[in-house]
DOGU-287827 format. One record per residue (C-alpha): residue in three letters; y, z negated, x. Coordinates in nm, 3 decimals, padded with zeros to 5 digits, m for minus. Example, Ala and Ser with C-alpha at 12.3 -4.5 7.8 and 13.67 -1.06 7.14 Angstrom:
PT, ALA, m00.450, m00.780, 01.230;
PT, SER, m00.106, m00.714, 01.367;
***
This chain:
PT, MET, m00.949, m14.910, 08.054;
PT, ASP, m01.071, m14.806, 07.711;
PT, LYS, m00.930, m14.952, 07.393;
PT, PHE, m01.032, m14.890, 07.032;
PT, VAL, m00.741, m14.834, 06.795;
PT, THR, m00.774, m14.827, 06.417;
PT, GLY, m00.542, m14.656, 06.174;
PT, TYR, m00.526, m14.430, 05.872;
PT, CYS, m00.678, m14.084, 05.923;
PT, PRO, m00.535, m13.827, 05.680;
PT, THR, m00.826, m13.591, 05.745;
PT, LEU, m01.086, m13.850, 05.640;
PT, GLU, m00.845, m14.022, 05.399;
PT, GLU, m00.953, m14.365, 05.523;
PT, GLU, m00.915, m14.615, 05.807;
PT, TYR, m01.082, m14.492, 06.125;
PT, SER, m01.113, m14.601, 06.488;
PT, ILE, m01.072, m14.386, 06.799;
PT, LYS, m01.124, m14.475, 07.164;
PT, ILE, m00.815, m14.434, 07.382;
PT, THR, m00.833, m14.429, 07.760;
PT, TYR, m00.550, m14.602, 07.943;
PT, LEU, m00.493, m14.525, 08.311;
PT, ASN, m00.417, m14.799, 08.559;
PT, ALA, m00.049, m14.775, 08.654;
PT, SER, m00.024, m15.113, 08.822;
PT, THR, 00.204, m15.187, 09.113;
PT, LEU, 00.203, m15.480, 09.351;
PT, GLN, 00.446, m15.662, 09.119;
PT, ASN, 00.316, m15.562, 08.773;
PT, GLN, m00.013, m15.483, 08.606;
PT, SER, 00.013, m15.202, 08.351;
PT, PHE, m00.182, m14.920, 08.194;
PT, ILE, m00.052, m14.595, 08.043;
PT, LYS, m00.201, m14.401, 07.751;
PT, ASP, m00.406, m14.098, 07.852;
PT, THR, m00.673, m13.925, 07.643;
PT, PHE, m00.864, m14.021, 07.331;
PT, LYS, m01.208, m13.963, 07.186;
PT, CYS, m01.267, m13.918, 06.814;
PT, GLU, m01.631, m13.901, 06.705;
PT, HIS, m01.535, m13.724, 06.381;
PT, SER, m01.352, m13.451, 06.570;
PT, ILE, m01.642, m13.405, 06.816;
PT, HIS, m01.896, m13.345, 06.539;
PT, THR, m01.698, m13.168, 06.269;
PT, GLY, m01.365, m13.064, 06.415;
PT, CYS, m01.029, m13.185, 06.300;
PT, SER, m00.753, m13.005, 06.121;
PT, MET, m00.484, m13.236, 06.262;
PT, PRO, m00.308, m13.083, 06.565;
PT, HIS, m00.189, m13.431, 06.672;
PT, CYS, m00.387, m13.741, 06.579;
PT, PRO, m00.164, m13.993, 06.398;
PT, ILE, m00.385, m14.281, 06.515;
PT, TYR, m00.339, m14.175, 06.877;
PT, LYS, 00.035, m14.129, 06.825;
PT, SER, 00.067, m14.478, 06.675;
PT, ALA, m00.105, m14.651, 06.971;
PT, PRO, 00.120, m14.811, 07.232;
PT, ASP, 00.214, m14.585, 07.526;
PT, ASP, 00.149, m14.862, 07.774;
PT, LEU, m00.026, m15.197, 07.793;
***
Protein backbone atom coordinates (compact mmCIF):
# COMPACT_ATOMS: atom_id res chain seq x y z
CA MET A 1 0.00 0.00 0.00
CA ASP A 2 1.28 3.47 -0.84
CA LYS A 3 0.49 6.48 1.29
CA PHE A 4 1.41 10.13 0.76
CA VAL A 5 2.74 11.87 3.86
CA THR A 6 3.26 15.62 4.12
CA GLY A 7 5.62 17.42 6.44
CA TYR A 8 8.26 20.10 6.66
CA CYS A 9 11.33 19.52 4.48
CA PRO A 10 14.39 21.38 5.78
CA THR A 11 16.15 21.02 2.42
CA LEU A 12 13.33 22.77 0.54
CA GLU A 13 12.36 24.88 3.57
CA GLU A 14 8.67 24.21 2.94
CA GLU A 15 5.91 21.62 3.32
CA TYR A 16 6.42 18.69 0.98
CA SER A 17 4.83 15.30 0.30
CA ILE A 18 6.59 11.96 -0.18
CA LYS A 19 5.15 8.57 -1.09
CA ILE A 20 5.76 5.85 1.49
CA THR A 21 5.28 2.17 0.71
CA TYR A 22 3.80 0.06 3.49
CA LEU A 23 4.16 -3.72 3.32
CA ASN A 24 1.27 -6.00 4.17
CA ALA A 25 1.97 -7.61 7.55
CA SER A 26 -1.52 -8.95 8.14
CA THR A 27 -2.25 -12.12 10.03
CA LEU A 28 -5.44 -14.15 10.17
CA GLN A 29 -6.52 -12.12 13.22
CA ASN A 30 -5.30 -8.61 12.33
CA GLN A 31 -4.83 -6.47 9.26
CA SER A 32 -1.71 -4.31 9.40
CA PHE A 33 0.95 -2.73 7.24
CA ILE A 34 4.54 -1.81 8.15
CA LYS A 35 6.58 1.11 6.81
CA ASP A 36 9.08 0.17 4.11
CA THR A 37 10.62 2.52 1.54
CA PHE A 38 9.78 6.01 0.35
CA LYS A 39 9.99 7.98 -2.87
CA CYS A 40 10.83 11.67 -2.94
CA GLU A 41 10.55 13.37 -6.34
CA HIS A 42 12.87 16.19 -5.21
CA SER A 43 15.58 13.74 -4.23
CA ILE A 44 15.24 11.80 -7.51
CA HIS A 45 15.78 14.90 -9.65
CA THR A 46 18.19 17.00 -7.63
CA GLY A 47 19.55 14.87 -4.81
CA CYS A 48 19.06 15.53 -1.15
CA SER A 49 21.50 16.60 1.49
CA MET A 50 19.49 14.99 4.29
CA PRO A 51 20.87 11.55 5.25
CA HIS A 52 17.51 10.65 6.87
CA CYS A 53 14.29 12.23 5.65
CA PRO A 54 12.42 13.87 8.56
CA ILE A 55 9.09 13.42 6.75
CA TYR A 56 9.72 9.68 6.44
CA LYS A 57 10.85 9.48 10.06
CA SER A 58 7.68 11.25 11.24
CA ALA A 59 5.33 8.83 9.42
CA PRO A 60 3.77 6.04 11.48
CA ASP A 61 5.75 2.77 11.53
CA ASP A 62 2.60 0.75 11.01
CA LEU A 63 -0.98 1.22 9.89
